[in-house]
N, C-alpha and C positions, 0 to 999 in steps of 0.2 A: 662214422659214428653219428647216431641220431642225437641231436641236441635237445635238451629239456629247456626250451625257452631261453636260449643263449647260455645255458649252464652246461658246461662240459666237465668241470673239475670241482670236487667237493672236499673240503677239509672237515672231517668228522671227528668230533671230540667225544669220547665216552670212556668213563673209568673202567668199564668191563667190556671185554670182547673175547670171543672164543680163542683158546679153549677154556677161558673162564666161564662160569655158569651164571645163570640168573636171567631175569626178565630183560634187562638192557642188552646183555650179550646176545641173547637169542633174537631179540627184535632187530638190532642193528645188523647182525650178520644176514638175516633174512631180507632186510631192507636193501642191502647191497646186492643180494642175489636177484631181487626183483628188478633192479635197474641195471643189471649186468649187461654190458655191451652199449649202454647209453651214457654212462658216467664213469669217470675215473675218480677213485677215492684215495685220500691220504687219511688214514685212521691213527689218531693219537690215543693211546690207552694205557692201562696199568702194566707195570713191569711184572714179569713172571720169571723166576730163576731158572725154570726148566724150558724156557722158550727163547728163541733168538730175539735180540732187541729190535732188529729190522727184518721184516719179511715182505717179499714182493710176490704177488700171485694174482693172475687173472684181472689185471687192471686195478688192483688194490695194493697199496703200500701201507704196511702196518708198522707203527713205531711204538714200542712198549717202553715208554720213558717215565710214566708216572711212578714216583718212588713208593716203596713199601717199607717205611721206617717207623714201625710202631713204638720203638724204644724212645723216640723223641717226644717231647711235649707237643700237644696238639697245635699250639700256636706256631711252633717251628716247622711242623709237618706241613701246615697250610702255606706258610711263607715259602718253604722250599718248593712246593708244587707250583704255587703261583709264579714264582720266579722262573722255574723250568719251562712252564707252559708259555709264559710271555716270550722268552727268548726263542724257544723252538717254533712257536707260532709265527713270530716275525720272520724267521728264516724260511719257513714253508711258504708263507705268503709272498715273500720276495723272490724266491727261486722257482716256484712251481706254477705260477699263473693261475691261482685259485679263483674261482668265480663266486663261491659262497662258502660260508662257515656254517656248519650244522652242529649244534652243541647240546649235549645232554645237560639240561638246565639245573639239575639238583646239586651238582658239584660247585663248591665255592670258587674253584679255579676258573669258572666261566667268566669271572671278572677280568681275567687276563685276555680272554677272547674279545670281550667288549672293548677293551683298550686298543688292541691291535686292529680290530675291525674299524674303530673310529679313525685311527691314524691312517690306515691303509685304504679306507673307503671301500672295503670288501663287505658286502651285505652279510647279515648275521641272522640265522634262524634258530630260535630257542626251542628245544624239544622238551616240553613240560609233561613228563610221564607220571608224576606223582605230586603231592602237595609239599614236598621238601624244598622246592626252589625258593629263592629269596627275591621277592618282587622288586626290591630296589636295584638288584643287579640286572634282572632281565628287562629293565626299561632302558638299559644302556646299549650302545652299539650303533652301527651305521644301518639305517633303514631296516630295523629288525622286523621279522614276522615271528609269530608264536604258533608252534604246533601244539595242539591240545588233544589229550586222549579221552576226555570225558567232560560232562557238563559242569562238574564241580571245579575243574581246572579253568574252564571258561569263566566261571563266576569270580574266582580269585583274580584272574587277569583283569577282568572288567572293573572290579572294585579298586584295582590299583592303576586305573586310568589307561589301560591298554585299549586302543581302538578296536571295537568289535570287528571291523573290516580287515584287521591285520591278524585275526585269529583263524587258524585253519585246523579243522579236525583231522587228525592223523589216526585212523583206527588201529587198535591193537589186534593183530591177527596171528594165530599160531602157524608155524611152518607146516607144510603139507604132511610131513611124516608123522605128526602127532596123531592123525586119524588112523594110521596103521595100527595103533594100539586099541582102537575102539572095540568094546565088548559090551553088548547089550543082552541082558538075560531077563526075559519076561517073568520068570519064576523066582525072582531075587529074594533071598532071605538076608535081612540086614544083620550082619554080625561083625563087620569091620568098619570102624570109624577112622578117618585119616585127617591129619593136619600136615600141610606142606608150607614151609616158610621159615623166616628167621625166628630164633628163640629170643624174643624181646618182649617186654611187658606190653608195649604199645600194640603188639600184634594180638593181644587178648589171650595169650596162652594160659595164664592162670585162671582167667574166667572160663576158658574152655575146659580146664581140668576140673573146676567146680561143676560145670555142666555135665561132664562125664561121670562124676561122682553121683550126681542126681539121677542120671539114667541108670546107673548100676544099682543104686539103692532102691529103685522102683522095680527091680527084678529082671532087668534086661541084661543078658550076658554078652556084652559087646567087648571087643578088643580094640584098643586105641593105639594107633601107630603115629609117631611124630617123626617127620622127615625134615631135617634142617639142623642148624647149629646157631649159636649166638651167645651173647653175654649172660643170658638168664638161664642157661642150660643147667648149671649146678643147682641153682635154687629150684628149678622145675623138678629135677630128680629128687631133691630133698623133700619137696612137698608130696610127690608121689609116694615116697616111703612113709611119710607121716600120716597120709590119708589111707594107707593100707592098700594102695592100688598098684603097687610095683609089679605084681604078676600079670596085670591086665594092660599095662602100658609098655610099649617098646619104643625106645629112642634110637634111631638108626644113624644119626648124624647126617652130614651132607652126602648125597648120592649123585651119581651121574644122571644126566637128564633122561637117558634111555631107561635106567632103572627106576627113576622116579615116576616116569609115565607108565611103566609096567605095573608098578604098585598102585598107582592111581586107578588104572583100569580094573585091577583086581579088587579094589576096595568098594564098599557099598555106599558110603556117603563121605563127602569131603566137607570139612567145616573150616570156615575162615572167619574168626570173630574179631577182626581188627578194629581199632579205634578210628583209624583213618586210612584211606587208600586212594590211589589214582585209579588206574584200571588194572587190577591184579590179574596177571596172566594165568595164574593157577585156576581161576574161576572159568576162564575160557577153555583151558585144557580139560577141566571136568566136563564141560559141554561136549568137547571134541571126542573124548574117549567113552562117553556114556555113563559117567558117574554123577549122581545128583549132588547139588551143592547147597549147603546151608551157610549163609554169610550175613554179617551185620549190614544194615542198610546205611552204609557210609560211602563217601567219596563217589567214585564212578560206578560202584556196584549196581545201584538201581538202574543204570543205563543199560545193563545187559541181563539183569535178572528181573523178571516179572513174578511177583510173589504167587506161589501156588500154580504157576504155569510152567516155567522152565527152571525153577529153583525156589528156595525158601529164604525169605528175608527176616532176620531176627533183630530184636532190640539188643542193646549193648548190656545184657544181663545174662547171668548163668541160667536163670530160669527160662528165659525166652529161647536161648540157644538150645537148651535141653528139650523144651517142648516142641520145637520145630524138627529136631532129629526124631523125637518120639512119634510125631505125626507121620513121618516117612516109614517108620518101623511098623506102625499100626495099620496104615492105610495102603494096601497093595495097589489100588487103582491110582491114588495120588502119586505113588512112587513111579509107576509105569509112565504116567502122563508127564511127570517132571523130566524123566530120562528122555522120552521121545521128543519133547519140545526142546530140551537142551541140545540134542543132536541136530534138530532142525535149525536152531539158532546158529550153531556152529557152521552148518553147511551154507548159510547165507552170507558168511564173512568171506572176504577174498583179498588176496594180495594185489589183485588188479585195482581194487578200490584204493588201497594204500598208495600204489604207484600214481594214481590219478591225483590224489590229494597232495602227495609230495611235489608233483609237477606244479600244482596250483600254488603251493606255498613258495616254491622257488621263484615262480613267475612274479608273484607279488613283491618278493624281496628285491629282485634285480630290475624291476620296472621303474623304481624311483631313483 
C-alpha cells in the first residue's frame, strides 16, 4: 500500500454517505474512490433502516450509527448523537490504529471528535464545506488542519484566528459520470427553468417564485420545475396556488441523483438564489452537463462563476434574478457563450487535484 505521508488509515465522519444522497454523500464517496488502494477508511455516518449497520467493502468499513430520532427534542437528539460518537470514536481510535480523523465540520457532533482527538493525540482535519460550521468547535482538537472549499470559508476561518498556513483548499469536483449527461444544443430555446435543492427559505425559494412570476408577467411562457424537499414545501405550494402559478410549476420532491442529473441536462436554465452557500455542487453540475446557471453572488459561488462568462451572478432580489434569466432568454449569443465556457470550466476540474490537496492537508496534520 502506498502511504500518504505516513497516513494509512483514516476515520471519516460524515452525517451522509451513499446510498444517502446530497453533496456530502457524493463528495466523500468519490474522495474515497480517488484514494482507493492508498488508504483504509472507517466511515461513521447516519443510520438507514434499509441498510446494514456495518458494511465492509474494498478497504472501507462503514458504520451507520448516527441516530434518526426526530420525535425527540433537538437538545436530546444532539446529546444522544454526541454521546454515541464519543464512545464509538474512542473505540475506533483504540482498536484500529487510526492515523487521522477527517470530519465534516458542519455537524455539532464534531465536538466529540475534537475531544477524542485531544485525548488520543490523533490529528484532526476539519472539512468545512459550507458556512454552517461553528468556529468555536473547529478550533479544538489535536494539531488540526482545515479543508476549505471556497474563499468565503477561508475568510471565516481566518477571522476566527485559524492560521492561514493550516488552511488547505480542497476543491469540489463532480464524479466523472456526471459528464455522461452532458447535452449542449446551440439552437436552444429557453422554456424550462429549474431549481435543485432543499425547500428552505434560506435557499431563496420564495424569492425565486417571485422572480418566476415576474418573468411570466412579462410574457415569457416558461415552466418551472423544483427538485427537492424540505420544511417550506407546504408553504411554497400554497404560494404557488395563491399566485395562480400552479399550472406552471412542478414540484417533484427528492429524486435519485441519476434522475436529477437527467432533468438538469434537459432544462434550459438552473437558478440558485441562496442567501448563503459554501461551494454548491449543483452549480458545478450545471457546468458539467451544459446547463447555464443563474445564481446569487454569495459564499463560494463567485469562485466558480464569472458573470456573463460561464454563468450569471444576481443580487439577492427577485428583480435581479428575473432579469438575469431574461437576459439568457433574449440573448442567444450570451446563452451559447455561457454554456460553452461553463463546460470548459468543468473540464478544468479534476479529482487528481483533489487527491493532491488531500495529501497536502494530511501531511500538515501529521507533521506536528
